[in-house]
C-alpha positions in Angstrom: 31.2 -7.9 -16.8 30.3 -11.3 -15.4 29.2 -14.7 -16.5 27.0 -15.9 -13.7 24.3 -13.3 -12.7 23.4 -15.2 -9.6 26.9 -15.1 -8.3 27.3 -11.4 -9.3 24.1 -10.4 -7.4 25.0 -12.4 -4.3 28.5 -11.3 -4.1 27.7 -7.5 -4.6 24.7 -7.5 -2.1 26.1 -9.8 0.6 27.2 -6.9 2.8 23.8 -5.1 2.8 21.2 -7.9 2.7 20.4 -11.3 4.2 20.6 -14.5 2.1 16.9 -14.6 2.0 16.6 -11.1 0.7 19.3 -11.7 -1.9 17.4 -14.8 -3.1 14.2 -12.8 -3.5 16.0 -10.0 -5.3 17.7 -12.5 -7.7 14.4 -13.9 -8.7 12.8 -10.6 -9.2 15.8 -9.1 -11.2 16.1 -12.1 -13.5 12.3 -12.3 -14.1 12.3 -8.5 -15.0 15.5 -8.2 -16.9 15.6 -11.5 -18.8 11.8 -12.3 -18.8 12.6 -15.6 -17.1 10.0 -17.7 -15.3 10.7 -18.9 -11.7 11.3 -22.5 -13.1 13.9 -21.1 -15.7 15.7 -19.3 -12.9 15.9 -22.4 -10.7 17.2 -24.4 -13.8 19.8 -21.6 -14.4 18.6 -21.0 -17.9 20.4 -17.7 -18.2 23.8 -18.6 -19.6 23.6 -16.4 -22.7 22.8 -13.0 -21.3 23.2 -10.1 -23.6 25.5 -7.2 -22.7 22.4 -5.0 -22.3 20.9 -7.5 -19.8 24.2 -7.6 -18.0 24.3 -3.8 -17.8 20.7 -3.6 -16.5 21.6 -6.2 -13.8 24.6 -4.1 -12.8 22.5 -0.9 -12.6 19.8 -2.5 -10.5 22.4 -3.9 -8.1 24.0 -0.5 -7.7 20.7 1.1 -6.9 20.0 -1.6 -4.3 23.4 -1.0 -2.7 22.3 2.7 -2.2 19.2 1.5 -0.4 16.6 2.1 -3.1 13.6 -0.4 -2.6 13.5 -3.0 -5.4 9.8 -2.1 -6.0 10.8 1.4 -7.1 13.7 0.1 -9.2 11.5 -2.3 -11.1 8.5 0.1 -11.0 6.1 -2.7 -10.0 5.0 -4.7 -7.0 2.4 -7.4 -6.2 -0.5 -6.8 -3.9 -3.2 -9.3 -3.1 -2.2 -11.2 -6.2 -2.4 -8.2 -8.5 0.4 -6.2 -10.2 0.7 -2.5 -9.4 2.8 0.1 -10.8 4.7 2.1 -8.0 6.7 5.2 -8.3 8.3 7.5 -5.7 5.0 9.4 -5.6 3.2 6.5 -3.9 3.9 4.3 -1.0 4.9 0.7 -1.6 1.9 -1.5 -0.5 2.5 -3.5 2.5 1.4 -7.0 3.6 -0.5 -5.4 6.6 -2.7 -3.5 4.1 -3.5 -6.8 2.3 -4.8 -8.1 5.7 -7.0 -4.9 6.0 -8.5 -5.6 2.5 -9.0 -9.3 3.4 -10.9 -8.3 6.5 -13.3 -6.1 4.4 -13.8 -8.9 1.9 -14.6 -11.4 4.6 -17.1 -9.1 6.4 -19.0 -7.5 3.5 -22.1 -9.4 2.6 -23.8 -6.7 0.5 -23.4 -7.6 -3.2 -23.1 -4.0 -4.6 -21.6 -1.8 -1.8 -20.5 1.8 -2.5 -17.0 2.1 -1.3 -14.8 5.1 -0.6 -11.0 4.7 -0.2 -9.4 7.8 1.4 -5.8 8.5 0.5 -5.7 5.9 -2.2 -2.0 6.3 -3.1 -1.2 3.6 -5.8 -4.9 2.6 -5.6 -4.1 -0.8 -4.2 -7.0 -0.9 -1.7 -9.6 0.6 -4.0 -8.6 -1.5 -7.0 -8.4 -4.7 -5.2 -11.8 -4.3 -3.6 -13.2 -3.4 -6.9 -11.6 -6.4 -8.5 -12.8 -8.8 -5.9 -16.3 -7.4 -5.4 -17.7 -7.6 -8.9 -20.7 -5.3 -8.3 -19.1 -2.8 -6.0 -19.0 0.9 -6.9 -15.7 2.5 -5.8 -14.5 6.0 -5.3 -10.9 6.9 -4.3 -9.5 10.2 -3.0 -6.0 11.5 -2.8 -4.5 15.0 -2.3 -1.6 14.2 -4.6 -2.0 14.7 -8.3 1.1 12.4 -9.0 -0.4 9.6 -6.8 -3.7 9.8 -8.6 -2.0 9.5 -12.0 -0.4 6.3 -10.8 -3.6 4.9 -9.4 -5.5 5.7 -12.6 -2.8 3.6 -14.6 -3.2 0.8 -12.1 -6.9 0.8 -12.4 -6.7 0.6 -16.2 -4.1 -2.1 -16.1 -6.3 -4.2 -13.7 -9.4 -3.5 -15.8 -11.5 -1.9 -13.1 -13.6 1.3 -13.2 -13.1 3.7 -10.2 -14.0 7.3 -9.7 -10.8 9.1 -8.7 -10.9 12.5 -7.1 -8.3 15.0 -6.0 -9.6 15.9 -2.5 -7.9 17.3 0.5 -9.8 15.9 3.4 -9.1 18.9 5.6 -10.9 21.2 3.1 -14.6 21.6 3.4 -16.5 18.7 2.0 -20.0 19.1 0.6 -20.9 15.8 -0.9 -24.2 14.3 -1.9 -22.8 10.8 -2.1 -23.4 8.1 0.6 -21.1 5.1 1.1 -21.6 1.7 2.6 -17.9 1.4 3.4 -15.1 4.0 3.9 -11.6 2.6 4.2 -8.3 4.4 4.8 -4.7 3.8 5.4 -3.7 7.3 6.3 -0.4 8.8 7.5 0.2 7.5 11.0 3.9 7.4 11.7 5.1 10.1 14.2 7.9 12.4 13.2 9.7 11.1 16.3 9.8 7.6 14.9 12.0 8.6 12.0 15.2 7.8 14.0 14.3 4.1 14.2 13.1 3.7 10.6 14.9 2.1 7.7 16.9 4.3 5.5 15.3 2.9 2.4 11.9 4.1 3.6 13.1 7.5 4.8 15.2 8.3 1.7 12.7 7.1 -1.0 9.1 6.9 0.1 6.8 10.0 0.1 6.9 11.6 3.6 3.4 13.2 3.0 1.9 9.7 2.9 3.8 8.5 6.0 4.2 11.0 8.7 2.1 13.0 11.2 3.3 15.6 13.8 4.0 14.2 17.2 1.4 16.4 18.9 -1.3 15.5 16.5 -1.1 11.8 15.9 -4.7 11.1 15.3 -5.4 14.1 13.0 -6.4 12.0 10.1 -8.5 9.5 12.0 -10.3 12.4 13.6 -11.1 14.0 10.3 -11.9 10.9 8.3 -14.1 9.7 11.0 -16.0 13.0 10.8 -16.4 12.5 7.1 -17.7 9.0 7.8 -20.3 10.2 10.3 -21.8 12.4 7.4 -21.2 10.2 4.4 -21.8 6.7 5.6 -25.1 5.0 5.2 -26.8 3.7 8.3 -24.9 0.7 9.5 -22.2 1.7 7.1 -18.6 0.4 8.0 -15.4 2.4 8.6 -12.1 0.6 8.3 -8.7 2.0 9.2 -5.1 0.8 9.2 -3.5 2.2 12.3 -0.3 2.9 14.2 -0.2 -0.1 16.7 0.6 2.4 19.5 -2.6 4.2 19.2 -5.2 1.5 19.1 -7.0 2.4 22.4 -7.0 6.1 21.5 -8.6 5.5 18.2 -11.3 3.3 19.8 -12.0 6.0 22.2 -12.2 8.6 19.4 -14.7 6.5 17.5 -16.7 5.9 20.7 -17.0 9.6 21.1 -18.3 10.0 17.6 -21.1 7.3 18.4 -19.7 4.5 16.3 -20.5 1.0 17.5 -19.3 -2.5 17.0 -15.7 -1.2 17.3 -13.0 -3.9 16.9 -9.3 -3.8 17.1 -7.6 -6.5 15.0 -4.0 -7.8 15.1 -2.1 -8.4 11.9 -0.1 -11.6 11.2 2.8 -10.3 13.3 0.5 -9.9 16.3 0.3 -6.1 16.3 -2.9 -4.2 16.5 -2.9 -2.8 12.9 -6.5 -2.5 11.9 -9.8 -1.3 13.3 -13.3 -1.2 12.1 -16.5 0.4 13.4 -20.2 0.7 12.4 -22.2 3.9 12.1 -25.2 4.0 14.4 
């Protein structure tokens, strides 16, 4: 056992993580295990930990040492100021996706848009848009039953109403719905990129939501753009998160499908990570 949880966490994670990462982990762990506020943690108000709390901290540290993401260990993460449940069935929401959501919120002037999120995963995009656009109507699709269950829980926890559907975008779609906005963060990492990816991503996050075959890098963009051609209203908007290496190719793909006002946008790191286009 141990007396000082901060020292225990720092000592046991020092070989695998940076000082900044360890500080962040320490705050998250003590907040979750001991129900402490940030100010309590800074003030070191954790001198009387129970044996159960100490065992929980030890267990979390061991899982971190094996490379498991802290979000999966704690079962929750924050996205755009909202809390989301995450399991190994869904991707951990990334800051780049927050930027995509921000772009949609800034550009959308319609008060009651009908929005479709394709490949919703945890539901972070659909739920955030629904939460921030009070009068929006939001649909969300995913091919994974397990992911949809997580998304439904997150929608309930965040008090929003969303129409979730289990839909394979490569199956025939015969829909009578029309949308003002279609957004997707589809799988876009090439199989060949696995060799340079972090072990915690490869070993723990769902590959179905991450990877595409090397010879068919744009398969999801092509298919979802075709759906958008049919299902978007006139002047409806299509938004994608993208692989930064394929920005020009996706622009060309959208041009061939007669979209206009196409714009590539950089994320905070200076990488082309988003694209949007308008239906003619």
